[in-house]
C-alpha positions as CSV (number, residue, x, y, z in Angstrom):
1,M,-9.8,10.1,55.6
2,K,-6.8,8.5,53.8
3,R,-9.2,6.4,51.4
4,A,-10.7,9.9,50.6
5,I,-7.0,10.4,49.6
6,A,-6.5,7.2,47.7
7,A,-10.5,8.1,45.7
8,I,-9.4,11.8,45.4
9,G,-5.4,11.0,43.3
10,L,-7.2,8.5,41.6
11,M,-9.2,10.5,40.1
12,V,-7.0,13.3,39.3
13,A,-4.5,10.5,37.6
14,F,-7.8,9.6,35.7
15,A,-8.5,12.2,34.7
16,A,-5.0,13.5,33.6
17,G,-4.9,10.7,31.6
18,F,-7.5,11.7,29.2
19,V,-5.6,15.3,28.9
20,V,-2.6,13.5,28.7
21,R,-3.7,10.8,25.9
22,D,-4.1,12.9,23.0
23,M,-0.8,15.2,23.3
24,V,1.5,11.5,23.5
25,P,2.1,10.4,20.3
26,G,1.0,6.7,20.1
27,E,0.6,4.3,17.6
28,Q,-0.9,4.7,14.1
29,V,-3.3,2.6,13.1
30,V,-3.8,3.1,9.1
31,S,-8.0,2.9,7.9
32,A,-11.0,3.6,5.3
33,Q,-14.4,4.2,6.3
34,T,-15.6,1.4,4.3
35,P,-13.7,-1.7,3.6
36,R,-10.9,-2.2,1.3
37,V,-9.4,-4.7,-0.6
38,F,-5.0,-4.8,-1.0
39,E,-3.5,-6.3,-4.1
40,L,-0.2,-7.7,-3.8
41,R,1.9,-7.9,-7.3
42,T,5.2,-9.5,-8.0
43,Y,7.1,-8.4,-11.3
44,V,9.5,-11.0,-13.0
45,V,11.9,-9.4,-15.9
46,P,13.8,-11.8,-17.7
47,D,17.3,-9.4,-16.1
48,S,18.2,-6.6,-14.0
49,A,18.5,-4.5,-17.0
50,K,14.9,-4.4,-17.2
51,L,14.4,-4.5,-14.2
52,D,16.5,-0.4,-13.9
53,L,13.7,-0.3,-16.5
54,L,10.7,-1.5,-14.5
55,H,11.6,0.9,-11.3
56,A,12.1,3.7,-13.9
57,R,9.1,3.2,-15.5
58,F,6.9,2.9,-12.4
59,R,9.1,6.0,-10.9
60,N,8.3,8.0,-13.6
61,H,5.0,7.2,-14.8
62,T,3.3,4.5,-13.5
63,G,1.7,6.4,-10.7
64,K,0.2,8.6,-12.8
65,F,-1.5,5.9,-14.3
66,F,-2.7,4.4,-11.4
67,A,-4.3,7.9,-9.7
68,R,-5.8,8.4,-13.3
69,H,-7.8,4.6,-13.4
70,G,-9.0,5.1,-8.9
71,M,-5.6,2.9,-8.2
72,T,-4.4,3.4,-4.1
73,P,-0.2,2.7,-4.0
74,V,0.7,2.1,-0.7
75,W,4.0,0.5,-1.2
76,Y,7.1,-0.2,-3.3
77,G,9.9,-2.5,-2.7
78,K,12.3,-4.6,-4.5
79,T,13.1,-8.6,-3.5
80,S,17.1,-8.5,-1.2
81,D,17.5,-11.9,-1.4
82,Q,19.3,-13.7,-4.5
83,P,18.7,-15.1,-7.6
84,A,15.2,-12.7,-7.3
85,S,16.8,-9.7,-6.2
86,G,18.0,-8.9,-10.0
87,T,14.5,-9.9,-11.6
88,T,12.0,-9.1,-8.9
89,M,10.2,-6.0,-8.4
90,V,6.6,-6.1,-5.8
91,Y,4.6,-3.5,-4.5
92,M,1.2,-3.5,-3.3
93,L,-2.4,-1.4,-4.0
94,S,-5.1,-0.6,-2.5
95,H,-8.7,-0.6,-3.6
96,A,-12.4,-0.2,-2.6
97,S,-13.5,-3.3,-3.6
98,R,-12.4,-6.0,-5.8
99,E,-15.3,-4.6,-8.0
100,A,-13.4,-1.0,-8.2
101,A,-10.2,-3.3,-8.6
102,K,-11.3,-5.1,-12.1
103,K,-13.4,-2.0,-12.9
104,S,-9.8,0.2,-12.5
105,W,-7.1,-2.7,-14.4
106,D,-9.9,-2.6,-17.1
107,A,-9.7,0.6,-17.9
108,F,-6.3,1.0,-17.1
109,R,-5.7,-1.4,-20.0
110,A,-8.0,0.0,-22.1
111,D,-5.2,3.7,-21.7
112,Q,-3.5,4.0,-25.2
113,E,-1.2,6.9,-23.9
114,W,-0.3,3.7,-20.6
115,A,-0.1,1.2,-23.3
116,A,2.7,4.0,-25.1
117,V,4.1,4.7,-22.3
118,A,4.6,0.8,-21.6
119,K,5.7,-0.2,-24.7
120,E,8.3,2.9,-24.9
121,S,9.9,2.1,-21.3
122,G,11.5,-1.1,-23.1
123,V,10.6,-3.5,-20.6
124,G,9.3,-5.7,-22.5
125,P,7.4,-9.1,-21.3
126,V,6.2,-9.2,-17.5
127,K,5.2,-11.8,-15.5
128,I,2.8,-10.9,-13.8
129,E,1.6,-12.4,-10.5
130,A,-1.4,-10.5,-8.4
131,V,-3.2,-11.5,-5.2
132,F,-5.6,-9.9,-3.1
133,M,-5.9,-9.7,0.2
134,E,-8.2,-8.2,3.6
135,P,-7.0,-6.9,6.6
136,T,-8.0,-9.2,9.6
137,D,-9.8,-8.0,12.5
138,Y,-6.1,-7.3,14.4
139,S,-4.4,-5.6,11.4
140,P,-3.2,-1.8,12.0
141,M,-4.5,-1.2,8.5
142,K,-8.0,-1.5,7.3
């Protein structure tokens, strides 16, 4: 009798777990239907005044051009350690593939409206480093 009650209790607990799992928030996992690549870009400008102008350009204009050319911003940040904190901005984009990234960047660079915005921003020359990455099999973001 005790075994029957224990077995019924385990079955009820197991069934309750299925019901409750959708009601309790768990760890969020971001994923895509197709493999994608991420591009980490680091921009370095000569001084903090130029960095402020660069942030303003991104805040007010760049996102619209990224969307126009099929690029998906994932994250924007600024460094917090000296001396880079006064001259460096870092951000990450998502692309469907390396080929899609190349196509997007080619179109972005050829966009005359973007060229005018970049020139008018007053940022001037920017040292750019780009690194492409793909998620590992254990990454929460795919």
